[in-house]
N, C-alpha and C positions, 0 to 999 in steps of 0.2 A: 507529626501528622497523625490525625485520628484514624482509627481502623475503618470508620465509615468513609472517610475521604479516600483511603487507599482502595476500597472496594469500588467506589464511584469512578476512580481513575481507571481501574481495570475494566469496568463495565463500559466506560466511554471508549477505551482503546478497542474493546471487542466490537462495539457497534461500528467503529471506524473500519475495522477489518471486514465486517459485513458489507460496508460500502465498497471497499476495495474488491471483495470477492465477486460482487455483482457487476462491477464495471466492465469486465470482459464481455459479458452477455449484452450489456447495453451498447457497447461499442459495435458488436456484431449487428445489433438491430438497426444501427444507423445506416449500415450499408456503405459506409465511406472508408477510404483508405486511411492508414494510420496517420500520415502527415496532416491531412485535411481535418480529420476528427480531432486531432490534438489542438488545432487552432480553435475549432468550435468549443471544445471543452474548456480551454483556458479563457476564451473570450466570455462565454456565458458564466462559467464558474467564477472568474475574476470579477465580473460585474456584480454577481450575487454576493460575493465576499466583501466587496467595497460597501455595498448597501448594509450588510450586517455589521461591519466595522463602524460605519458612521452612525448606526443606530444605538451603539453601546458607548456609554460615557468613558469607560476605561480603554477603549480601542479607537476612539474617534480621532485622536491625533496621529495621523499617518505621516506627518512631516518630520517630527522630532527624531524618530529612529533613523531616518534617512540622513539626517544631519549629523547625528552622533556616531553612527556606525555604518556609513554608506557602503564601504567595500564588502564587509561580511554580509550585510543584509541583501544587497543587490547580487553579490557573487553567489551566495547560497541559493537565492531565489532562481536565478537563471541557470547556473551551472550545477545546481544540486537537483532539487525536485523537478524543475522544468525539463532538464535534459533527461532525467530518469524516466519521467512520464512519457516523454516523446519516444524514447526507446521502447517503452512498454507498448504503446499504441502501434508502433512500427512492427514490433514482434508479432502482433496479431495478424499481420498481412501474410505471414509465412507459417506460423505454428498454430496449433489448435488452442481453444480456450483452456482446456485442462492442462496442456503442456505449459502454456505461459503462466497460468495461475500457480502451477506447481514449482516451476523454476524460479519465479520471482520470490517464492517462499524461502529461498536460500538467504534472503536478506538478513534475518536475525543471526545467522551464523557469522556473516561478515561483520555485523554490529558488534558482536562479542570481541572479535579481534581488533576491530577499529577502536573500540572503547579502551582496549588494553594498550594500544599504541598511543592514542591521543590523551586519554585520561589516566592511564595506569591502573584501570580497573582489573582486579585479578580474575583470571579465568578459572573458576572453581570446578571441582569434579562434577557436581550436579549439572552445571551448564554444559560441560563437555559431553556427558552421557546423554542428557536430554536432547542436546542439539544434534548429535550424531544419530541418535535413535529416531528422532522426528524426521530428520532429513532422509534417512533410509526408508522411512515410511512414505515420504513424498516420492522418492524414486520408485518404490514399489507401486504406488498409485499411477505414476507416470507411464511406466512400461507395460502395465496391464492392458493389453489390447488397444493401446493408443498408437504406438509407433507403426504397427503393421497396417493400420487403417489409412495412413497417409502415403503408403507405397504407391508409386505411379502418379502421385500428385506433385505439387511444387515442393522443392527441397525445403525441409524444415530447419536445416542447420543455421541459416541466418536468423531465423526467429529464436532459436535456442540461445544463440550468442547474444542477441539483442536483449532477451529476457534476463540473462545473467548479468549483462551490462547494467540493466536497470536496477537489479538487486545490489550490485557492487556500489554504484553511485548513490543509491538510496541509503545504504548503510552509512556512508560517510556523511550524508546530509543529516540523518537522524542524530548522529553523535555530535556533529559540529553545531547544529541548530539549537540543541537543548538549552545552553545558557541564554540564548536570545529569546527563546520561548518563555523562560522564567523572567526575563527582564521586560519584554514587550508584550508577552501574551501570545497564545496560540492563534487567536483570531487575526491579529495584525501580521504575524509571520506567514500565516497561510495566505492572507490577502496579498502580501507582497509577491509570494511565489507565483500566483496565477495572474494578478494584475500586471506585473512586470514581465511575466513569461509570455503573455498573449501577444504583444507586439513583436517580441523576439521571434516567436514561432510563426507569426504571420509573414514576416520577411523571409524566414528560412523556407517555409512552404512555397511561397511565391517564387523565390529565386531558384530553388532546387527542383521543385516539381511543376512550376508554372501554374500553380493554383492560387489565385488571389481571392481569399474568402471574403464574401460580403455578408456581414452579420444581418443586414437588413432583409436578406432573402430567406431568413429562417422559416417563416410560416408560408413561404411560397412553395416549400417542399411538401411531399406527401405527408399527411398527418402523422402516420406511424414514425416516419423518420424524424420529423420535427420534434415530436414529444420524446423520442429517444434522446435527442440532443439536449433537450431541456432537462430530462432526468439525469443525464450525464453531468450537466453543469450544476444542478442544484443539489441532488441527493449524493451522487458519487463524488462530487468535488467539494461543494460548499459545506454541506453538513458532514459528510464522511471525513474529510480531512481535518475539520475543526475538532471533531470528537477524537480522532486518532492522535493528533498532535497534542491536544490538551491532556488526554489520558497518559500518553508517554511522557509528557512533561511533568506529571505529578506522581507517577508511580515511584516507590522508593528505589527500585533497581530498574533502570531503563532496559538493560539487557534482558532481564526476566520478562519485563512487559512486552518486549518485542517478540518473545516466543509465542505470544498470542497470534502472531502473523502466520504461524504454522497451521492455523486452522483455516487459512485461506483456501487451499485445495480441497479441504473437506467441504466447506461451504459451496465451492464451485461445483464439486461432484454432485451435491444434493440439488443445486439449482439446475444442473444439466439434466437430472432425473425429472424434476417437477416442471421445468420450463421447456426444455428441449425434448423431453420424452426419452432421454438416453437410458439405456439399461445399465444398472450398477451390478457388477459381478461380485462373487464371493471374495475374490482377491481384493477388489476395491474396498469392500466392507472391512476386511481385515486391516487394510492399510489405514482406513479412517480410524478404526479402533486404536491402532498403533500410534498414529499421529496425535490423536486426542489424549491418549493415555500418557505419552511422554510430556506433552504440554502441561497437563494437569499435575503430573508428577513433579515437574519443575516449579510450578506456581505454589503447590502445597507441600514442597519438600520439607520445610521446617515442621509443619503440622504432622506429616507422616512420620518423620523421624521421632518426634515427641511421643506420638501414639505407640510406635513400636517399642520405645524405651519404657513406657508405662506398662506395656504388655509383658516385657521381659522382667520388669520389677515384680509384677504380680506373680509370674511363674516362679 
């Protein structure tokens, strides 16, 4: 793979992370509970993805993969990303935006160990150091003035557990789906996730919560809520997931590529400042620097090591 393609893969994965990082805010703007907003997101996102898939010659055939690999394609779609995203939306009913964004960021740590179990990928020292370091930075960001703000409000423990569950399930999905992305493409695999997940969540939301979502009522809602749902479906879902999965499917080292996900709480903190007007403390800034530094250190580990070797040689 050419160096240009590698950079494009990392750039696409980063753009996908930006889509993920902004989804918490868009979910809050909808004003809907996690179960209901999940149905809307998967319905609108699934429809948009089907249109995108049908518009591309390479992804137009949505039947053959279902015939050739029905169990992994359907299983990964419903019990992988669909279940993970459902837990993610549900977590926002209990925990804050920054809490959920930070805890879901543990996903790359799980990916490293899942890849070790499933694919036998070695867990190298740089991955261990950068993973632990970035995770500590995430915890630093999480505990700085966030936990005490929710005292007296609804218990955040369910949200924390749901967010961690999302990260755990998402890690297995990202490892197990990689060969199918290479075979069938990111667009088709993403389309299956949301198109097949939508009716599944529609039934779950109706049976468990008594909310039977009617997609035809989208624009009967207040304009702000309607456009938040459209944004969630098109940008955060259709565009964001295609870029993310395509990028991760083409980077040389998927575990390293997933470390870009550690930038999610950084982006979330910045969005909290610019969109919600939240104050960013010195501690949060230090955490952002730590997270970014460890991520960049992992991505450019070889280049940094070579530069240090050249410096020692000159000395």
